[in-house]
C-alpha positions in Angstrom: -81.2 -131.0 -78.1 -81.9 -132.3 -81.7 -82.1 -136.0 -82.0 -79.7 -136.0 -84.9 -76.6 -133.9 -84.6 -75.6 -132.1 -87.8 -72.7 -129.9 -88.7 -73.6 -126.5 -90.2 -71.4 -124.3 -92.3 -72.7 -120.7 -92.1 -71.2 -117.8 -93.8 -71.1 -114.4 -92.0 -71.7 -115.4 -88.4 -70.5 -112.2 -86.8 -73.9 -110.5 -86.6 -77.4 -110.3 -87.9 -79.0 -113.4 -89.4 -75.8 -115.3 -89.5 -75.3 -115.0 -85.7 -78.9 -115.8 -85.1 -78.8 -119.0 -87.3 -75.6 -120.1 -85.5 -76.9 -119.6 -82.0 -80.2 -121.5 -82.9 -78.2 -124.4 -84.3 -75.9 -124.5 -81.3 -78.8 -124.4 -78.9 -80.3 -127.4 -80.7 -77.1 -129.3 -80.0 -75.6 -129.1 -83.5 -72.0 -128.1 -84.4 -71.4 -124.9 -86.4 -68.5 -123.8 -88.5 -68.9 -120.1 -89.1 -66.9 -117.8 -91.4 -65.6 -114.6 -90.0 -63.3 -111.8 -91.3 -60.9 -111.4 -88.3 -59.4 -113.0 -85.2 -61.5 -110.9 -82.8 -64.7 -112.1 -84.5 -63.4 -115.7 -84.4 -62.8 -115.6 -80.7 -66.2 -114.1 -80.0 -67.9 -116.7 -82.1 -66.1 -119.7 -80.6 -67.0 -118.5 -77.1 -70.6 -119.2 -77.9 -70.1 -122.9 -77.5 -66.5 -124.0 -77.0 -65.8 -127.3 -78.8 -69.0 -127.0 -81.0 -68.6 -123.5 -82.5 -65.6 -123.3 -84.8 -64.6 -120.1 -86.6 -62.9 -120.1 -90.0 -61.4 -116.9 -91.5 -62.8 -116.6 -95.0 -63.8 -113.8 -97.3 -66.4 -115.2 -99.7 -65.2 -112.9 -102.4 -61.9 -114.7 -102.4 -63.2 -117.4 -104.7 -59.8 -119.2 -104.9 -59.8 -119.6 -101.1 -63.2 -121.1 -100.8 -62.5 -124.6 -102.1 -59.4 -125.3 -99.9 -61.2 -123.9 -96.9 -64.2 -126.2 -97.3 -61.9 -129.2 -98.0 -60.1 -128.4 -94.8 -63.3 -128.3 -92.9 -64.3 -131.6 -94.3 -60.9 -133.1 -93.5 -60.2 -131.8 -90.1 -63.6 -130.8 -88.5 -66.1 -133.1 -90.1 -68.7 -133.5 -92.9 -70.8 -130.4 -93.7 -74.5 -131.5 -93.5 -76.0 -128.0 -93.9 -74.6 -125.0 -95.8 -76.3 -121.7 -95.0 -75.1 -119.0 -97.5 -75.9 -116.0 -95.4 -73.0 -113.6 -96.1 -74.2 -110.6 -98.0 -75.1 -106.9 -97.8 -77.4 -104.3 -99.4 -76.5 -101.6 -101.8 -78.8 -98.6 -102.1 -78.8 -96.0 -104.9 -80.7 -95.3 -108.1 -79.3 -97.2 -111.0 -78.2 -94.1 -113.0 -76.3 -92.7 -110.0 -74.6 -95.9 -108.9 -71.2 -96.8 -110.4 -71.0 -100.1 -112.2 -68.2 -101.1 -109.8 -70.8 -101.1 -107.0 -72.9 -103.5 -108.9 -69.9 -105.8 -109.5 -69.1 -105.8 -105.8 -72.7 -106.5 -104.9 -72.8 -109.5 -107.1 -69.3 -110.7 -106.0 -70.6 -111.0 -102.4 -74.3 -111.9 -102.8 -74.0 -114.2 -105.9 -70.5 -115.3 -106.8 -69.5 -115.9 -103.1 -72.6 -118.0 -102.6 -72.1 -120.0 -105.7 -68.5 -120.5 -104.8 -69.6 -122.0 -101.5 -72.1 -124.2 -103.2 -69.6 -125.5 -105.7 -67.2 -126.3 -102.8 -69.6 -128.4 -100.7 -71.4 -130.2 -103.6 -68.8 -132.8 -104.3 -68.8 -133.9 -100.7 -72.6 -133.9 -100.4 -73.0 -135.6 -103.7 -70.7 -138.5 -102.6 -72.6 -138.9 -99.4 -75.9 -138.6 -101.2 -77.1 -136.2 -98.5 -77.0 -132.5 -97.6 -79.0 -129.3 -97.5 -78.0 -126.0 -99.0 -79.9 -123.0 -97.8 -79.4 -119.7 -99.6 -80.6 -116.5 -97.8 -82.1 -114.3 -100.5 -84.7 -111.7 -99.8 -88.2 -110.6 -100.6 -86.2 -108.4 -102.9 -85.6 -111.5 -105.0 -89.3 -111.4 -105.9 -90.4 -107.8 -105.5 -88.6 -104.5 -106.3 -88.6 -100.9 -105.2 -86.8 -97.9 -106.4 -83.2 -97.5 -105.3 -82.0 -101.1 -104.8 -81.6 -102.3 -108.3 -78.2 -103.9 -107.7 -79.4 -105.6 -104.5 -82.6 -106.9 -106.1 -80.7 -108.1 -109.1 -78.4 -110.1 -107.0 -81.2 -111.7 -105.0 -83.3 -112.4 -108.1 -80.2 -114.2 -109.5 -79.7 -116.2 -106.3 -83.3 -117.3 -106.3 -83.0 -118.5 -109.9 -79.7 -120.3 -109.3 -81.2 -122.0 -106.2 -84.2 -123.3 -108.1 -82.0 -124.7 -110.9 -79.6 -126.3 -108.5 -82.5 -127.9 -106.6 -83.5 -129.7 -109.8 -79.9 -130.7 -110.6 -79.1 -132.3 -107.3 -82.5 -133.7 -106.1 -81.6 -137.2 -107.3 -78.5 -137.1 -105.1 -80.5 -136.6 -101.9 -79.4 -133.0 -101.6 -82.1 -130.4 -100.9 -81.8 -126.7 -101.9 -83.9 -124.0 -100.3 -83.9 -120.3 -101.1 -85.1 -118.5 -97.9 -86.5 -115.0 -98.6 -86.9 -112.8 -95.5 -88.8 -109.6 -95.4 -87.9 -106.7 -93.1 -86.1 -108.1 -90.0 -84.4 -106.3 -87.2 -80.8 -106.7 -88.4 -78.1 -104.3 -89.5 -79.1 -104.7 -93.2 -80.6 -101.2 -93.5 -78.1 -99.7 -91.1 -74.3 -100.0 -90.9 -74.3 -103.0 -93.3 -75.8 -101.1 -96.2 -73.6 -99.3 -98.8 -75.3 -96.1 -100.0 -74.3 -94.3 -103.2 -74.2 -90.5 -102.8 -77.0 -88.6 -104.5 -76.1 -86.5 -107.6 -79.1 -86.2 -109.9 -81.9 -83.9 -108.6 -84.5 -85.4 -111.0 -84.7 -88.4 -108.6 -85.1 -86.4 -105.4 -88.9 -86.6 -105.3 -89.0 -90.3 -105.9 -86.0 -91.5 -103.9 -85.3 -89.2 -101.0 -88.4 -90.2 -99.1 -87.6 -93.9 -99.7 -84.1 -93.5 -98.3 -85.3 -91.5 -95.4 -88.0 -94.0 -94.5 -85.5 -96.9 -94.7 -83.0 -95.2 -92.4 -85.8 -94.3 -89.9 -87.1 -97.8 -89.9 -83.7 -99.4 -89.3 -83.8 -101.2 -85.9 -87.6 -101.0 -85.7 -88.5 -103.7 -88.3 -91.3 -106.2 -87.3 -89.3 -109.3 -88.1 -87.5 -111.1 -85.2 -84.1 -112.7 -86.3 -84.4 -115.3 -83.5 -87.8 -116.4 -84.9 -86.3 -116.5 -88.4 -83.5 -118.7 -87.1 -86.1 -121.0 -85.5 -87.9 -121.2 -88.9 -84.6 -122.1 -90.6 -84.0 -124.9 -88.1 -87.5 -126.2 -88.7 -86.7 -126.2 -92.4 -83.5 -128.3 -91.8 -85.5 -130.8 -89.8 -88.3 -131.1 -92.5 -88.6 -134.3 -94.4 -89.4 -132.5 -97.7 -88.2 -128.9 -97.5 -89.5 -126.4 -100.0 -87.3 -124.9 -102.7 -88.6 -121.4 -101.8 -89.6 -120.1 -98.4 -90.8 -116.6 -97.5 -90.2 -115.3 -94.0 -92.3 -112.5 -92.5 -95.8 -111.1 -92.9 -94.6 -108.3 -95.2 -92.8 -110.7 -97.5 -95.9 -112.9 -97.8 -98.2 -109.9 -98.5 -95.9 -108.2 -101.0 -94.9 -111.3 -102.9 -98.5 -112.4 -103.2 -99.5 -109.0 -104.5 -96.6 -109.1 -107.0 -97.7 -112.5 -108.3 -101.3 -111.4 -108.6 -100.3 -108.3 -110.5 -98.0 -110.3 -112.7 -100.7 -112.8 -113.5 -103.1 -109.9 -114.5 -100.4 -108.4 -116.7 -99.8 -111.7 -118.4 -103.5 -112.1 -119.1 -103.8 -108.6 -120.4 -101.1 -109.1 -122.9 -101.8 -112.7 -123.8 -102.9 -111.9 -127.4 -99.6 -110.2 -128.2 -97.7 -112.9 -126.5 -99.3 -115.6 -128.7 -98.9 -113.5 -131.8 -95.2 -114.5 -132.2 -95.5 -118.1 -133.4 -95.1 -119.2 -137.0 -98.5 -119.3 -138.7 -99.7 -122.9 -139.3 -100.0 -124.0 -142.9 
């Protein structure tokens, strides 16, 4: 059991990372409030640790409902020490083929829902001068690959928002960490992914093998969600948690390669970059 009991608020605890994070926190002796979408999921979640696991029905895309829900948690259950913004999903499809409405939905869940949760807990954390906000992003918030433009866009956005917020609330004793997992054995690439139907044959050679490989790899990824949950618990217990944390060997290798290539590109185009200043008199 952890020496200091905390109350976690975790979005999307019915499966995947959310369930793993909740179970790890409960095993450490913490209390967890988890958001679910229906009564069946609520009952299953609360059965994990009766009295310490509390389910709240909440759809993070219902922005108007988030504030009252969090206020109710603070009033009737207890102070939220740690918010884990986990709820989210992946959209797959080339940009040209994917309707703009699918991008809007992707951002409503992955970005606006997370921001709504942050805005709801911040007044309470700020008054207490304590708290930790953990936003689950993705290595797709640093690197990109064909066919997930909307998803990567949402995760790039959440990485940036997290970094800005960390600077804004540091003086209030509130930590903010963006956790970027690589490929883990969750439902992200399976039933949790929304896939746009193919319609433009010009993209077949590029995208069809990528979609096929992702489908075949689903359920066989190297990352263990329980170990990711243990890492997040270690993050919560850290005295000086980082603003960004990668999880997984693939995330580490791919992001390092991206940063190396970006640095080389910046160097290669430095002269043109510096050519835009006013000439000195």
